[in-house]
C-alpha positions in Angstrom: -15.7 12.3 10.0 -12.3 13.7 10.7 -13.0 13.8 14.6 -13.9 10.4 14.5 -10.9 9.1 12.6 -8.7 10.9 14.9 -10.3 9.4 17.8 -9.8 6.0 16.4 -6.1 6.5 15.1 -4.8 7.8 18.9 -7.0 5.4 20.2 -5.0 2.2 18.5 -1.6 4.5 18.7 -2.2 4.2 22.5 -2.7 0.5 22.6 0.0 -0.1 20.3 2.3 1.7 23.1 0.9 -1.0 25.6 3.5 -3.8 23.5 3.6 -5.0 19.7 2.4 -8.6 21.3 -0.6 -7.3 22.2 -1.5 -5.3 19.2 -0.4 -8.1 16.7 -2.8 -10.8 18.5 -5.5 -8.1 18.1 -4.6 -7.7 14.6 -4.8 -11.3 13.9 -8.3 -11.4 15.3 -9.4 -9.1 12.9 -7.5 -10.8 10.1 -9.7 -13.7 10.4 -13.1 -12.0 11.2 -12.5 -9.8 7.9 -11.3 -13.0 5.7 -14.7 -14.9 6.9 -17.2 -12.6 5.2 -15.2 -12.5 1.7 -14.8 -16.4 1.8 -18.7 -16.2 2.5 -18.8 -13.9 -0.1 -17.3 -16.0 -2.9 -18.9 -19.1 -2.1 -22.1 -17.5 -2.5 -21.7 -15.9 -5.7 -20.2 -19.2 -7.4 -23.7 -20.6 -7.2 -25.0 -17.4 -8.2 -22.8 -16.8 -11.2 -24.1 -16.7 -14.8 -22.2 -16.9 -17.6 -24.4 -14.9 -19.9 -23.9 -12.0 -17.5 -20.7 -12.3 -17.2 -19.8 -12.9 -21.5 -22.2 -9.9 -22.3 -19.4 -6.8 -23.7 -16.9 -8.3 -21.5 -14.1 -6.0 -23.1 -16.1 -3.2 -22.5 -15.5 -2.1 -26.5 -19.3 -1.1 -26.4 -18.5 1.8 -23.9 -16.6 4.3 -25.9 -15.8 6.4 -22.5 -14.2 3.4 -21.2 -11.5 3.4 -24.0 -9.6 0.6 -25.3 -8.4 -2.9 -23.5 -5.0 -1.4 -22.8 -6.6 1.8 -21.5 -8.6 -0.1 -19.0 -5.5 -1.7 -17.9 -3.5 1.2 -17.1 -6.4 3.1 -15.1 -6.6 0.0 -13.0 -3.0 -0.8 -12.3 -2.6 1.9 -9.4 -6.1 0.4 -7.9 -4.5 -3.4 -8.1 -0.9 -2.4 -6.2 -2.9 -0.4 -4.0 -4.8 -3.5 -3.0 -0.7 -5.4 -2.3 0.5 -2.4 -0.6 2.3 -4.0 2.5 2.7 -7.5 1.0 6.4 -6.7 2.1 4.9 -6.3 5.8 6.2 -9.3 6.9 10.0 -8.8 5.8 10.0 -5.2 7.8 9.0 -6.9 10.9 11.4 -10.0 10.2 13.7 -8.7 13.2 11.0 -9.3 15.5 10.1 -13.4 13.8 10.7 -16.2 16.0 12.2 -18.2 13.0 13.5 -16.0 9.5 11.8 -18.5 7.3 8.5 -17.8 8.5 9.3 -14.3 6.8 9.2 -15.7 3.4 6.5 -18.2 3.8 4.3 -15.6 5.7 5.0 -13.3 2.7 3.6 -16.0 -0.1 0.9 -17.1 1.7 -0.1 -13.1 2.0 0.4 -12.5 -1.7 -1.8 -15.7 -2.4 -4.2 -15.3 -0.7 -4.8 -11.5 -1.2 -4.4 -12.5 -5.1 -6.8 -15.6 -4.9 -9.9 -12.9 -3.1 -9.0 -10.1 -5.8 -9.9 -12.3 -8.5 -12.4 -14.2 -7.2 -14.6 -11.1 -5.8 -14.1 -9.1 -9.1 -14.6 -11.8 -12.0 -17.7 -13.4 -9.8 -19.3 -9.9 -9.4 -19.6 -9.5 -13.1 -21.5 -12.8 -13.6 -24.0 -11.5 -10.8 -24.4 -8.4 -12.2 -23.3 -6.5 -15.3 -20.8 -3.9 -15.7 -23.2 -1.0 -15.9 -25.0 -2.3 -13.1 -21.9 -2.6 -10.9 -20.4 0.7 -11.9 -23.7 2.4 -10.2 -23.1 0.6 -7.0 -22.2 3.0 -4.1 -19.5 1.8 -1.7 -18.8 -1.0 -0.3 -20.2 -2.4 -3.6 -19.2 -6.0 -2.4 -22.3 -5.2 -0.2 -24.4 -4.4 -3.1 -23.7 -7.5 -5.0 -24.3 -10.0 -2.0 -27.4 -8.0 -1.0 -28.7 -8.6 -5.0 -27.9 -12.6 -4.5 -29.4 -13.2 -0.8 -31.2 -9.8 0.5 -30.6 -7.2 3.2 -28.7 -9.3 5.5 -25.9 -10.2 2.9 -25.2 -6.3 2.9 -25.2 -6.1 6.3 -23.0 -8.9 7.0 -20.5 -7.3 4.3 -20.5 -3.9 6.0 -19.9 -5.2 9.0 -16.8 -7.6 7.8 -15.8 -4.0 6.2 -15.9 -1.9 9.6 -13.9 -4.9 11.5 -11.5 -4.7 8.1 -10.5 -0.9 8.2 -10.0 -1.2 11.9 -7.9 -4.2 11.3 -6.1 -1.9 8.3 -5.6 1.2 10.9 -3.6 -1.2 13.4 -1.7 -3.0 10.7 -0.2 0.3 9.2 0.4 2.3 12.4 2.3 -0.7 13.3 4.2 -0.8 9.8 4.7 2.8 9.6 6.5 3.0 13.1 8.4 -0.2 12.3 9.6 1.2 9.0 11.3 4.5 10.9 12.6 2.4 13.4 14.1 -0.7 11.2 16.0 2.8 9.0 16.9 4.5 12.1 18.7 1.4 13.0 20.3 1.3 9.8 21.5 5.1 10.6 19.6 6.2 7.8 16.9 7.9 10.0 18.0 9.9 13.2 19.0 8.2 16.3 16.0 9.2 18.1 13.6 7.1 16.1 15.2 4.3 17.1 14.3 4.4 20.9 12.3 2.0 22.6 9.8 2.6 25.5 9.6 -0.1 28.6 7.4 -2.3 26.2 9.9 -2.4 23.6 7.4 -0.6 21.2 9.7 2.1 19.2 7.7 5.1 20.6 9.2 7.9 19.0 8.7 6.1 15.5 5.1 5.9 16.9 4.2 9.5 17.8 6.1 10.7 14.5 4.3 8.9 12.2 0.9 8.8 13.9 1.2 12.8 14.3 1.7 12.7 10.0 -1.4 10.6 9.8 -3.5 13.6 11.7 -2.0 16.3 9.9 -3.2 14.5 6.8 -6.2 14.3 8.5 -6.9 17.7 8.9 -5.7 18.4 5.7 -8.7 16.5 4.3 -11.0 19.4 5.5 -9.4 21.8 3.3 -9.2 19.3 0.1 -11.3 18.4 -2.3 -9.7 15.4 -3.4 -11.7 12.0 -3.8 -11.2 8.7 -1.9 -9.6 7.4 -5.4 -7.3 10.7 -6.0 -5.4 9.8 -2.5 -5.6 6.1 -3.5 -3.7 7.0 -6.5 -1.0 9.3 -4.4 -0.6 6.9 -1.9 0.3 4.2 -4.7 2.6 6.5 -6.6 4.4 7.4 -3.6 4.7 3.3 -2.7 6.1 2.7 -6.2 9.2 4.8 -5.6 10.7 2.5 -2.5 9.9 -0.3 -5.3 11.4 0.9 -8.2 14.4 1.5 -6.0 14.3 -2.0 -4.1 14.1 -3.8 -7.7 16.7 -1.7 -9.0 19.1 -2.6 -5.8 18.3 -6.0 -6.2 18.8 -6.1 -9.8 22.0 -4.8 -9.2 23.2 -7.1 -7.0 22.2 -10.2 -8.7 24.7 -8.7 -11.9 27.5 -7.8 -9.3 27.0 -11.3 -8.2 27.3 -9.9 -4.7 26.3 -12.7 -1.5 25.7 -15.4 -4.4 29.6 -16.8 -4.3 28.5 -20.6 -4.3 24.5 -19.9 -5.5 25.0 -19.5 -9.7 21.4 -20.8 -10.3 20.0 -18.4 -7.7 21.6 -15.5 -9.0 20.5 -16.3 -12.6 16.5 -16.9 -10.9 16.8 -13.3 -9.2 18.2 -12.1 -12.1 15.5 -12.6 -13.9 13.1 -12.0 -11.0 14.7 -8.2 -10.1 14.8 -7.3 -14.2 10.9 -8.2 -14.1 9.9 -6.4 -11.1 11.8 -3.6 -12.1 10.1 -3.4 -15.8 6.8 -3.6 -14.4 7.7 -0.8 -11.7 8.6 1.3 -14.4 5.4 0.7 -16.1 3.5 1.4 -13.0 5.0 4.6 -12.4 3.9 5.3 -16.3 0.6 4.2 -15.6 0.2 6.4 -12.6 1.0 9.5 -15.0 3.1 12.4 -13.9 1.0 14.4 -11.7 1.1 12.0 -8.9 4.7 11.4 -9.6 5.6 15.3 -8.7 2.8 15.3 -5.5 4.8 12.3 -4.4 8.1 14.5 -4.5 6.5 17.3 -2.9 5.7 15.0 0.1 9.2 13.3 -0.3 11.3 16.6 0.0 10.8 17.2 3.5 12.1 13.4 4.0 15.6 15.0 3.2 15.8 16.7 6.2 15.6 13.4 8.7 17.9 11.8 6.5 20.7 14.5 6.5 20.2 14.6 10.2 21.2 10.9 10.5 24.1 11.4 8.3 25.6 14.3 10.2 24.7 12.1 13.4 27.1 9.6 11.9 29.5 11.6 10.9 29.3 10.9 7.1 28.9 13.0 4.0 25.3 13.9 3.4 24.7 13.0 -0.1 27.1 10.5 -2.1 27.3 11.7 -5.8 24.3 9.4 -6.8 22.1 10.2 -3.7 23.1 13.8 -4.9 21.5 13.5 -8.2 18.3 11.7 -6.8 18.1 14.6 -4.3 18.1 17.4 -7.3 15.8 15.1 -9.2 13.2 15.3 -6.3 13.5 18.8 -5.3 12.6 19.9 -8.6 9.9 17.3 -8.8 8.8 19.4 -5.9 9.1 22.6 -7.0 7.3 21.7 -10.2 4.3 20.2 -7.7 4.3 23.3 -5.4 4.2 25.7 -8.4 1.2 23.6 -9.7 -1.0 23.5 -6.6 -0.2 27.3 -6.5 -1.1 27.7 -10.1 -3.9 25.3 -10.0 -2.9 23.2 -13.0 -1.9 20.5 -10.4 -4.9 19.6 -7.9 -4.9 16.9 -5.0 
């Protein structure tokens, strides 16, 4: 499996090296191809939906092992956020957009589309099969639900759509990871070598570095007993830290009024949105638990080397007073995580 994943990774890597536009077109095709089976599932499930099945112990209170409704919500938070990771992708690629107004439109359309599909697929499935039946299904569970409705060809359709979806997701994430490093280098928060492009205007150095890191983690899976769900939790916990700081910075700008000199109503609106986003990010980190927060710190800590190199290249102090406090907190978390992995009270 690791060999197959590695071949796919580097195949996509060399495809992207040929040009962002070519890769973006393939990404568009795969996006359309993976959405069609989802829409088909929703349409079929609407007609197969049975209210009596849906309302059977809807809150899961007859199963003590599921806990209270609030506990069920808390345990689902990271999985739900995982679905929406990458929603900021349009903003990251905004420098390559023909019209800046398209960035906001793409973000809103993407968010609403994902939200609708997430809610419809989950809610409709609960009206087709009971919760205990759904819990026993193997992945991809949606294929089994459609097979329950229309027969084996339904499972085949969803499985084929899933393959296309995963290939498209791999391409999207390869593009996104490289672009994040490239944009950070342009902003002088990553070393200058990551801002270099090849003849096809692809951030080649950033691409090589990010895919090399992906390859390292593929190899690590050979020696780790982590489940897919555990890796989802870890990846989601890591993305929550940038989400938290983004919300905090947006709130700070709104409080100070920076950039709102002639837009009071916009400032009040953004102040409210940023405050809600910050509280939500804090809640998500709490929902994720200390374990994944510490493991995130362990993975973030080596990034300080690149950050320090960028600051030295710009002939600036490596840390401001606030950044120094954040670094100490990350370092303490990383050391605790390293000791936890060594001692065994933390596991991937």
